[in-house]
C-alpha positions as CSV (number, residue, x, y, z in Angstrom):
1,W,-9.3,-25.4,3.3
2,C,-6.5,-23.1,2.3
3,N,-6.3,-24.5,-1.3
4,G,-10.1,-24.5,-1.5
5,A,-10.6,-20.9,-0.2
6,V,-7.8,-19.4,-2.3
7,F,-8.4,-21.1,-5.6
8,G,-12.1,-21.6,-5.2
9,I,-12.5,-17.8,-5.2
10,Q,-9.9,-17.4,-8.0
11,N,-11.4,-20.1,-10.2
12,S,-14.9,-18.6,-9.7
13,C,-13.8,-15.3,-11.2
14,G,-16.2,-15.7,-14.1
15,V,-19.2,-15.3,-11.8
16,L,-17.6,-12.2,-10.1
17,F,-16.7,-10.8,-13.6
18,V,-20.3,-10.9,-14.8
19,S,-21.5,-9.3,-11.5
20,M,-18.9,-6.5,-11.8
21,L,-19.9,-5.8,-15.3
22,Q,-23.5,-5.4,-14.2
23,L,-22.6,-3.3,-11.2
24,F,-20.2,-0.9,-12.8
25,G,-21.8,-1.0,-16.2
26,D,-21.9,2.2,-18.1
27,G,-23.2,2.5,-21.7
28,D,-20.7,5.2,-22.4
29,D,-17.7,3.1,-21.5
30,Q,-16.9,0.8,-24.4
31,Q,-13.8,-0.7,-22.7
32,L,-15.6,-1.7,-19.5
33,A,-15.2,-5.5,-20.2
34,F,-11.4,-5.0,-20.7
35,K,-11.1,-2.9,-17.6
36,T,-13.1,-5.4,-15.5
37,A,-11.1,-8.4,-16.9
38,W,-7.9,-6.8,-15.6
39,V,-9.2,-7.1,-12.0
40,N,-9.4,-10.9,-12.1
41,S,-6.3,-11.3,-14.4
42,L,-4.2,-9.2,-12.0
43,S,-5.4,-11.2,-9.1
44,M,-4.6,-14.5,-10.7
45,G,-1.2,-13.3,-11.8
46,M,-0.2,-11.9,-8.4
47,V,-0.9,-15.1,-6.6
48,F,1.8,-16.8,-8.6
49,L,4.1,-13.9,-9.1
50,C,4.6,-13.5,-5.4
51,S,5.5,-17.2,-5.0
52,P,9.3,-16.7,-5.1
53,I,9.1,-13.9,-2.5
54,V,6.7,-15.9,-0.3
55,S,9.1,-18.9,-0.4
56,I,12.0,-16.7,0.9
57,F,9.8,-15.2,3.6
58,T,8.7,-18.6,4.6
59,D,12.3,-19.8,5.0
60,L,13.1,-16.6,7.0
61,F,10.1,-16.3,9.3
62,G,8.4,-19.7,9.2
63,C,5.1,-21.0,7.9
64,R,2.9,-19.8,10.8
65,K,3.9,-16.1,10.6
66,V,3.7,-15.9,6.9
67,A,0.4,-17.7,6.6
68,V,-1.3,-15.6,9.4
69,I,0.0,-12.3,8.0
70,G,-1.0,-13.4,4.4
71,A,-4.5,-14.3,5.5
72,A,-4.9,-11.0,7.3
73,V,-3.7,-9.1,4.2
74,G,-6.1,-11.1,2.0
75,F,-9.0,-10.4,4.5
76,T,-8.2,-6.7,4.4
77,G,-8.1,-6.6,0.6
78,L,-11.3,-8.5,0.2
79,L,-13.1,-6.4,2.8
80,S,-11.9,-3.1,1.3
81,S,-13.1,-4.3,-2.2
82,S,-16.6,-4.4,-0.9
83,F,-16.6,-0.7,-0.3
84,V,-15.4,0.6,-3.7
85,S,-17.7,2.6,-6.0
86,T,-15.7,2.3,-9.2
87,I,-13.7,-0.4,-10.9
88,E,-10.3,1.2,-10.7
89,P,-9.7,0.8,-6.9
90,L,-10.3,-2.9,-7.3
91,Y,-7.0,-3.2,-9.2
92,F,-5.3,-2.6,-5.9
93,T,-7.7,-3.9,-3.3
94,Y,-8.7,-7.1,-5.1
95,G,-6.0,-7.5,-7.8
96,V,-3.0,-6.8,-5.6
97,L,-3.8,-6.7,-1.9
98,F,-6.2,-9.7,-1.8
99,A,-4.1,-11.7,-4.3
100,C,-0.8,-11.1,-2.4
101,G,-2.5,-12.1,0.8
102,C,-3.7,-15.3,-0.8
103,S,-0.2,-16.1,-2.1
104,F,1.3,-15.6,1.4
105,A,-1.4,-17.8,2.9
106,Y,-1.2,-20.5,0.2
107,Q,2.5,-21.2,-0.1
108,P,3.1,-22.1,3.6
109,S,0.3,-24.7,3.4
110,L,2.3,-26.6,0.9
111,V,5.8,-26.0,2.4
112,I,4.7,-27.3,5.8
113,L,3.8,-30.7,4.4
114,G,7.4,-31.4,3.6
115,H,8.3,-30.7,7.3
116,Y,6.0,-33.4,8.7
117,F,5.4,-35.9,5.9
118,K,8.2,-37.8,4.2
119,K,7.0,-41.3,3.4
120,R,3.6,-40.4,1.9
121,L,4.2,-36.8,0.9
122,G,2.6,-37.3,-2.6
123,L,-0.6,-38.7,-1.1
124,V,-0.8,-35.9,1.5
125,N,-0.2,-33.3,-1.1
126,G,-2.9,-34.7,-3.3
127,I,-5.4,-34.6,-0.4
128,V,-4.5,-31.0,0.4
129,T,-4.7,-29.8,-3.1
130,A,-8.0,-31.6,-3.7
131,G,-9.7,-28.8,-1.7
132,S,-9.3,-26.5,-4.7
133,S,-11.4,-28.9,-6.8
134,L,-14.1,-29.3,-4.3
135,F,-14.4,-25.5,-3.8
136,T,-14.2,-24.8,-7.5
137,I,-17.1,-27.1,-8.1
138,S,-19.3,-25.8,-5.3
139,L,-18.4,-22.1,-4.8
140,P,-19.9,-20.8,-8.1
141,F,-23.3,-22.0,-7.1
142,L,-22.9,-20.3,-3.7
143,L,-21.7,-17.1,-5.2
144,R,-24.5,-17.0,-7.8
145,A,-27.1,-17.4,-5.0
146,L,-25.4,-14.8,-2.8
147,I,-25.1,-12.2,-5.6
148,D,-28.7,-12.6,-6.6
149,S,-29.9,-12.3,-3.0
150,V,-27.6,-9.8,-1.3
151,G,-25.5,-8.3,-4.1
152,L,-21.8,-8.2,-5.0
153,Y,-20.6,-6.1,-2.1
154,N,-22.2,-8.3,0.6
155,T,-21.0,-11.4,-1.3
156,L,-17.4,-10.2,-0.9
157,R,-18.0,-9.6,2.8
158,V,-19.2,-13.2,3.1
159,L,-16.1,-14.4,1.4
160,C,-14.1,-12.6,4.0
161,I,-15.2,-15.4,6.4
162,F,-13.1,-17.8,4.3
163,M,-10.1,-15.6,4.8
164,F,-10.8,-15.2,8.5
165,I,-10.8,-19.0,8.8
166,L,-7.5,-19.1,7.0
167,F,-6.2,-16.5,9.5
168,L,-7.2,-18.7,12.4
169,A,-6.0,-21.9,10.7
170,G,-2.5,-20.3,10.3
171,F,-2.0,-20.4,14.1
172,T,-2.3,-24.2,14.0
173,Y,0.9,-24.5,12.0
174,K,3.3,-25.9,14.6
175,P,6.9,-24.8,13.7
176,L,9.6,-27.5,13.9
177,A,12.2,-27.1,16.6
178,S,15.2,-25.0,15.4
179,N,18.4,-26.8,14.7
180,A,21.2,-26.7,17.2
181,K,23.1,-24.1,15.1
182,D,20.2,-21.7,15.2
183,K,19.7,-22.1,18.9
184,E,23.3,-21.4,19.7
185,G,23.9,-18.4,17.4
186,G,20.5,-16.8,17.4
187,K,19.9,-15.4,20.9
188,G,16.4,-14.3,19.8
189,K,17.8,-11.8,17.2
190,F,16.9,-12.0,13.6
191,R,19.8,-12.4,11.2
192,L,19.6,-12.4,7.5
193,P,21.0,-15.7,6.1
194,P,23.7,-15.6,3.4
195,E,22.5,-15.0,-0.2
196,K,23.1,-18.6,-1.2
197,K,20.8,-19.8,1.5
198,I,18.0,-17.5,0.4
199,C,18.2,-18.1,-3.3
200,N,19.4,-21.6,-4.3
201,F,19.9,-21.6,-8.1
202,S,21.7,-25.0,-8.2
203,I,18.4,-26.7,-8.6
204,F,18.2,-25.3,-12.2
205,K,21.1,-27.5,-13.1
206,V,18.7,-30.4,-13.1
207,L,17.2,-30.7,-16.6
208,S,13.9,-32.2,-15.4
209,Y,13.3,-29.4,-13.0
210,R,14.1,-26.8,-15.7
211,I,11.5,-28.4,-18.0
212,W,8.9,-28.4,-15.2
213,A,9.7,-24.9,-14.0
214,F,9.2,-23.4,-17.5
215,G,6.5,-25.7,-18.6
216,I,4.0,-24.9,-15.8
217,P,4.0,-21.2,-16.4
218,A,3.5,-21.8,-20.1
219,A,0.5,-24.1,-19.4
220,L,-1.0,-21.5,-17.0
221,F,-1.3,-19.0,-19.9
222,G,-4.4,-21.0,-21.1
223,Y,-5.4,-22.6,-17.8
224,F,-7.6,-19.9,-16.5
225,V,-9.2,-18.9,-19.8
226,P,-12.2,-21.3,-19.5
227,Y,-13.0,-20.0,-16.0
228,V,-13.7,-16.6,-17.4
229,H,-15.4,-17.4,-20.8
230,L,-17.5,-20.4,-19.8
231,V,-20.0,-18.1,-18.0
232,S,-20.9,-16.5,-21.3
């Protein structure tokens, strides 16, 4: 559900883009398309830009807390986006607030798989990420029907239900028992781990990982282009 809700909405940006153009359209503004495109572009970018930060927070506070807080932030951003009267506030409410919330809700859903699945991790990961495909296929039809019947603002409020379900689902993440060292030295107080435990750069010594780490961002430059332009 998490992959579907997050990337289903993100991948349906073309439908929302057209609706925003119609809603905020002004014949005097020749750059409206450019301004509107920035809303969805910023949202997509922030989801992935926050990933390193989310990974650190997940290690520090656990999957449950990060996922629940992220879903709450995403819900707040999406709900506040349904009350704006101009395109500019959407840069923050939808492009930053909602997107950051999605990132904080999304990353723990993948991290927690490695905690509970070792033998068939690849299969489990494939099942989880398949949700984004199912939602990407079906959600545009739902969004088009909702926009035509109740308008963009109410459609965003309906999408808030997706984020609220993510919020509830975050509580189902069962944290693994802390190791003995944490139990002995913690005494319920938060302590910031050493820098080396927060940022492990030794993985970049592996050539195959370096190729993958720099290849994926390069591929994503063109990955989302069809989602925007196919609607036209």
